[in-house]
MIRODO-659277 format. One record per residue: residue number from 1; x, y, z of N, C-alpha, C in turn; residue in one letter. Coordinates in Angstrom, 3 decimals, always signed. Example, Ala and Ser with C-alpha at 12.3 -4.5 7.8 and 13.67 -1.06 7.14 Angstrom:
+-----+----------+----------+----------+----------+----------+----------+----------+----------+----------+------+
|  nr |      n.u |      n.v |      n.w |     ca.u |     ca.v |     ca.w |      c.u |      c.v |      c.w | rest |
+-----+----------+----------+----------+----------+----------+----------+----------+----------+----------+------+
|   1 |  +13.190 |   -5.690 |   +7.800 |  +12.300 |   -4.500 |   +7.800 |  +13.200 |   -3.300 |   +7.800 |    A |
|   2 |  +12.850 |   -2.250 |   +7.080 |  +13.670 |   -1.060 |   +7.140 |  +12.900 |   +0.030 |   +7.870 |    S |
+-----+----------+----------+----------+----------+----------+----------+----------+----------+----------+------+
end
This chain:
+-----+----------+----------+----------+----------+----------+----------+----------+----------+----------+------+
|  nr |      n.u |      n.v |      n.w |     ca.u |     ca.v |     ca.w |      c.u |      c.v |      c.w | rest |
+-----+----------+----------+----------+----------+----------+----------+----------+----------+----------+------+
|   1 |   +0.865 |   -1.324 |   +0.073 |   +0.161 |   -0.092 |   +0.256 |   +0.907 |   +1.380 |   -0.047 |    X |
|   2 |   +1.962 |   +1.255 |   +0.681 |   +2.924 |   +2.295 |   +0.659 |   +3.583 |   +2.716 |   -0.807 |    X |
|   3 |   +3.751 |   +1.835 |   -1.753 |   +3.613 |   +1.977 |   -3.143 |   +2.720 |   +2.916 |   -3.749 |    X |
|   4 |   +1.555 |   +2.521 |   -3.568 |   +0.391 |   +3.104 |   -3.902 |   +0.122 |   +4.953 |   -3.570 |    X |
|   5 |   +0.674 |   +4.921 |   -2.595 |   +0.484 |   +6.149 |   -1.300 |   +1.747 |   +7.164 |   -1.818 |    X |
|   6 |   +2.925 |   +6.562 |   -2.234 |   +4.225 |   +6.946 |   -2.573 |   +3.549 |   +7.384 |   -4.084 |    X |
|   7 |   +2.972 |   +6.718 |   -4.876 |   +2.727 |   +7.475 |   -6.252 |   +1.763 |   +8.517 |   -6.434 |    X |
|   8 |   +0.800 |   +8.486 |   -5.188 |   -0.199 |   +9.725 |   -5.257 |   +0.581 |  +10.972 |   -5.029 |    X |
|   9 |   +1.384 |  +10.931 |   -3.940 |   +2.525 |  +11.724 |   -3.528 |   +3.209 |  +12.302 |   -4.721 |    X |
|  10 |   +3.721 |  +11.836 |   -5.547 |   +4.330 |  +11.863 |   -6.291 |   +3.333 |  +12.689 |   -7.805 |    X |
|  11 |   +2.650 |  +12.005 |   -7.898 |   +1.764 |  +12.910 |   -8.813 |   +1.166 |  +14.468 |   -8.304 |    X |
|  12 |   +0.858 |  +14.243 |   -6.751 |   +0.366 |  +15.617 |   -6.613 |   +1.604 |  +16.587 |   -6.495 |    X |
|  13 |   +2.704 |  +16.081 |   -5.956 |   +3.982 |  +17.033 |   -6.516 |   +3.822 |  +17.344 |   -7.579 |    X |
|  14 |   +4.002 |  +16.640 |   -8.931 |   +3.948 |  +17.024 |  -10.103 |   +2.859 |  +17.812 |  -10.309 |    X |
|  15 |   +1.818 |  +17.787 |  -10.010 |   +0.712 |  +18.694 |  -10.266 |   +0.916 |  +20.116 |   -9.982 |    X |
|  16 |   +1.475 |  +20.017 |   -8.599 |   +1.951 |  +21.418 |   -7.852 |   +2.926 |  +21.781 |   -8.553 |    X |
|  17 |   +4.025 |  +21.639 |   -9.027 |   +5.196 |  +21.841 |   -9.996 |   +4.479 |  +22.772 |  -11.206 |    X |
|  18 |   +3.594 |  +21.710 |  -12.081 |   +3.018 |  +22.267 |  -13.205 |   +1.992 |  +23.416 |  -13.225 |    X |
|  19 |   +1.184 |  +23.309 |  -12.044 |   +0.431 |  +24.742 |  -11.436 |   +0.936 |  +25.856 |  -11.060 |    X |
|  20 |   +2.269 |  +25.962 |  -10.644 |   +3.052 |  +27.048 |  -10.295 |   +3.696 |  +27.454 |  -11.437 |    X |
|  21 |   +4.213 |  +26.483 |  -12.222 |   +4.915 |  +26.706 |  -13.836 |   +3.811 |  +27.456 |  -14.552 |    X |
|  22 |   +2.492 |  +27.635 |  -14.389 |   +1.490 |  +27.644 |  -15.273 |   +1.005 |  +29.032 |  -14.928 |    X |
|  23 |   +1.398 |  +29.202 |  -13.483 |   +1.169 |  +30.466 |  -13.001 |   +2.409 |  +31.415 |  -13.326 |    X |
|  24 |   +3.271 |  +31.058 |  -13.233 |   +4.512 |  +32.013 |  -13.489 |   +4.491 |  +32.222 |  -15.153 |    X |
|  25 |   +3.995 |  +31.483 |  -16.052 |   +3.822 |  +31.606 |  -17.273 |   +2.546 |  +32.660 |  -17.647 |    X |
|  26 |   +1.765 |  +32.472 |  -16.794 |   +0.633 |  +33.501 |  -16.735 |   +0.602 |  +34.989 |  -16.238 |    X |
|  27 |   +1.852 |  +34.809 |  -15.583 |   +1.992 |  +36.268 |  -15.020 |   +2.887 |  +37.003 |  -15.975 |    X |
|  28 |   +3.791 |  +36.204 |  -16.335 |   +4.567 |  +36.748 |  -17.921 |   +3.792 |  +37.001 |  -18.819 |    X |
|  29 |   +2.784 |  +36.548 |  -19.407 |   +2.007 |  +36.499 |  -20.292 |   +1.406 |  +38.183 |  -20.156 |    X |
|  30 |   +0.904 |  +38.217 |  -18.698 |   +0.490 |  +39.439 |  -18.475 |   +1.141 |  +40.585 |  -18.344 |    X |
|  31 |   +2.586 |  +40.413 |  -18.277 |   +3.345 |  +41.751 |  -18.170 |   +3.298 |  +42.951 |  -19.339 |    X |
|  32 |   +2.894 |  +43.939 |  -19.278 |   +3.063 |  +44.709 |  -20.475 |   +4.249 |  +44.884 |  -21.461 |    X |
|  33 |   +4.065 |  +44.881 |  -22.674 |   +5.232 |  +44.786 |  -23.886 |   +4.964 |  +46.159 |  -24.516 |    X |
|  34 |   +6.305 |  +46.185 |  -25.025 |   +6.747 |  +47.203 |  -25.690 |   +6.957 |  +46.856 |  -27.165 |    X |
|  35 |   +6.384 |  +47.439 |  -28.092 |   +6.662 |  +46.779 |  -29.364 |   +8.617 |  +47.466 |  -29.761 |    X |
|  36 |   +9.301 |  +47.060 |  -30.366 |  +11.106 |  +46.871 |  -31.009 |  +10.857 |  +48.271 |  -31.624 |    X |
|  37 |  +10.184 |  +48.559 |  -32.564 |  +10.122 |  +49.432 |  -33.094 |  +10.037 |  +51.042 |  -32.197 |    X |
|  38 |   +9.136 |  +50.740 |  -30.943 |   +9.042 |  +51.948 |  -30.310 |   +9.937 |  +51.965 |  -29.378 |    X |
|  39 |  +10.563 |  +51.211 |  -28.834 |  +11.797 |  +50.789 |  -27.779 |  +13.001 |  +51.583 |  -28.531 |    X |
|  40 |  +13.429 |  +51.293 |  -29.606 |  +14.411 |  +51.550 |  -30.805 |  +13.937 |  +53.216 |  -30.689 |    X |
|  41 |  +13.347 |  +53.758 |  -31.349 |  +12.698 |  +54.942 |  -31.353 |  +13.213 |  +55.627 |  -30.148 |    X |
|  42 |  +12.819 |  +55.484 |  -28.731 |  +13.140 |  +55.825 |  -27.396 |  +14.425 |  +56.256 |  -27.098 |    X |
|  43 |  +15.155 |  +54.827 |  -27.655 |  +16.350 |  +54.905 |  -27.307 |  +17.410 |  +56.123 |  -28.027 |    X |
|  44 |  +16.986 |  +55.800 |  -29.306 |  +17.720 |  +56.956 |  -30.390 |  +17.281 |  +58.220 |  -30.068 |    X |
|  45 |  +16.149 |  +58.557 |  -29.522 |  +15.936 |  +59.710 |  -28.705 |  +16.710 |  +60.164 |  -27.825 |    X |
|  46 |  +16.406 |  +59.186 |  -26.838 |  +17.588 |  +59.362 |  -25.578 |  +18.831 |  +60.003 |  -26.120 |    X |
|  47 |  +19.577 |  +58.913 |  -26.700 |  +20.906 |  +59.086 |  -26.975 |  +21.340 |  +60.277 |  -27.978 |    X |
|  48 |  +20.142 |  +61.017 |  -28.235 |  +20.441 |  +61.980 |  -29.162 |  +20.259 |  +63.578 |  -28.174 |    X |
|  49 |  +19.518 |  +63.262 |  -27.408 |  +19.407 |  +64.475 |  -26.537 |  +19.891 |  +64.498 |  -25.074 |    X |
|  50 |  +20.734 |  +63.535 |  -24.901 |  +21.577 |  +63.342 |  -23.713 |  +23.077 |  +63.489 |  -23.865 |    X |
|  51 |  +23.733 |  +64.538 |  -23.271 |  +25.175 |  +64.680 |  -23.585 |  +25.809 |  +63.311 |  -23.280 |    X |
|  52 |  +26.713 |  +63.192 |  -23.836 |  +27.829 |  +61.913 |  -23.403 |  +29.315 |  +62.844 |  -22.788 |    X |
|  53 |  +29.550 |  +62.702 |  -21.876 |  +30.827 |  +63.787 |  -21.662 |  +32.051 |  +62.425 |  -22.360 |    X |
|  54 |  +31.838 |  +61.192 |  -22.693 |  +32.881 |  +60.851 |  -23.067 |  +33.189 |  +60.785 |  -24.465 |    X |
|  55 |  +31.917 |  +61.083 |  -25.191 |  +32.149 |  +61.677 |  -26.862 |  +32.288 |  +63.177 |  -26.802 |    X |
|  56 |  +33.258 |  +63.695 |  -26.926 |  +33.502 |  +64.866 |  -26.727 |  +33.829 |  +65.508 |  -28.425 |    X |
|  57 |  +33.754 |  +64.679 |  -29.160 |  +34.049 |  +64.941 |  -30.810 |  +32.423 |  +65.111 |  -31.267 |    X |
|  58 |  +31.763 |  +64.387 |  -30.728 |  +29.917 |  +64.553 |  -31.019 |  +29.668 |  +65.972 |  -30.187 |    X |
|  59 |  +29.750 |  +66.057 |  -29.279 |  +29.045 |  +67.035 |  -28.367 |  +29.921 |  +68.070 |  -27.849 |    X |
|  60 |  +31.213 |  +68.324 |  -28.376 |  +32.089 |  +69.212 |  -28.125 |  +32.600 |  +69.107 |  -26.435 |    X |
|  61 |  +33.826 |  +70.125 |  -26.554 |  +34.224 |  +69.777 |  -24.926 |  +33.236 |  +70.398 |  -24.175 |    X |
|  62 |  +33.343 |  +70.010 |  -22.851 |  +32.362 |  +70.451 |  -21.526 |  +33.177 |  +71.294 |  -21.077 |    X |
|  63 |  +32.224 |  +72.110 |  -19.968 |  +33.028 |  +73.026 |  -19.147 |  +33.338 |  +72.344 |  -18.056 |    X |
|  64 |  +34.208 |  +73.060 |  -17.472 |  +34.753 |  +72.385 |  -16.133 |  +33.600 |  +72.062 |  -15.255 |    X |
|  65 |  +32.440 |  +72.683 |  -15.093 |  +31.634 |  +72.303 |  -13.899 |  +30.526 |  +71.176 |  -14.624 |    X |
|  66 |  +30.665 |  +71.325 |  -16.171 |  +29.520 |  +70.191 |  -16.651 |  +29.944 |  +68.282 |  -16.560 |    X |
|  67 |  +31.445 |  +68.608 |  -16.453 |  +32.360 |  +67.276 |  -16.696 |  +31.962 |  +66.585 |  -15.340 |    X |
|  68 |  +31.327 |  +65.278 |  -15.358 |  +31.133 |  +64.588 |  -13.856 |  +32.618 |  +63.678 |  -13.563 |    X |
|  69 |  +33.476 |  +63.706 |  -14.864 |  +34.672 |  +63.219 |  -14.625 |  +35.996 |  +63.553 |  -14.210 |    X |
|  70 |  +35.729 |  +65.067 |  -14.183 |  +36.877 |  +66.157 |  -13.848 |  +37.194 |  +65.856 |  -12.391 |    X |
|  71 |  +38.191 |  +66.358 |  -12.352 |  +39.010 |  +66.049 |  -10.788 |  +38.419 |  +66.875 |  -10.091 |    X |
|  72 |  +37.762 |  +66.552 |   -8.657 |  +37.497 |  +67.276 |   -8.014 |  +38.630 |  +68.310 |   -6.936 |    X |
|  73 |  +38.708 |  +69.509 |   -6.958 |  +39.176 |  +70.281 |   -6.273 |  +39.055 |  +70.459 |   -4.591 |    X |
|  74 |  +39.658 |  +69.960 |   -4.011 |  +39.344 |  +70.096 |   -2.666 |  +39.957 |  +71.228 |   -1.915 |    X |
|  75 |  +39.472 |  +71.881 |   -0.849 |  +39.733 |  +73.051 |   -0.189 |  +40.926 |  +72.439 |   +0.868 |    X |
|  76 |  +41.598 |  +73.019 |   +1.660 |  +42.604 |  +72.818 |   +2.724 |  +41.336 |  +72.183 |   +3.849 |    X |
|  77 |  +42.210 |  +71.640 |   +4.845 |  +41.185 |  +71.420 |   +6.105 |  +40.588 |  +72.496 |   +7.053 |    X |
|  78 |  +41.476 |  +73.884 |   +6.778 |  +40.985 |  +74.845 |   +7.830 |  +40.501 |  +76.103 |   +6.701 |    X |
|  79 |  +39.963 |  +75.952 |   +5.747 |  +39.292 |  +76.927 |   +4.829 |  +37.769 |  +77.214 |   +4.870 |    X |
|  80 |  +37.292 |  +77.785 |   +6.057 |  +35.986 |  +77.749 |   +6.079 |  +35.896 |  +78.860 |   +5.858 |    X |
|  81 |  +34.502 |  +79.167 |   +5.081 |  +34.151 |  +80.575 |   +4.737 |  +33.586 |  +81.398 |   +6.133 |    X |
|  82 |  +33.909 |  +82.587 |   +6.393 |  +33.771 |  +83.353 |   +7.288 |  +32.567 |  +84.277 |   +7.068 |    X |
+-----+----------+----------+----------+----------+----------+----------+----------+----------+----------+------+
end
């Protein structure tokens, strides 16, 4: 009789796994999608409108205050404004 109980347990386990997998697939199906052409256009527009400091040949040289990679000038330890 334990063989029959073991088979029932295996079938229940297999059914539970299939139900969980089915649930995950339904969640994946319900996720909002964006067409590739729309995503590509958004990416192109972002690249055209956002300055990249690593491409000065395209955007021109950056001012010292605009460059996020410029070394930061540190004041001395005792230079507080009065």
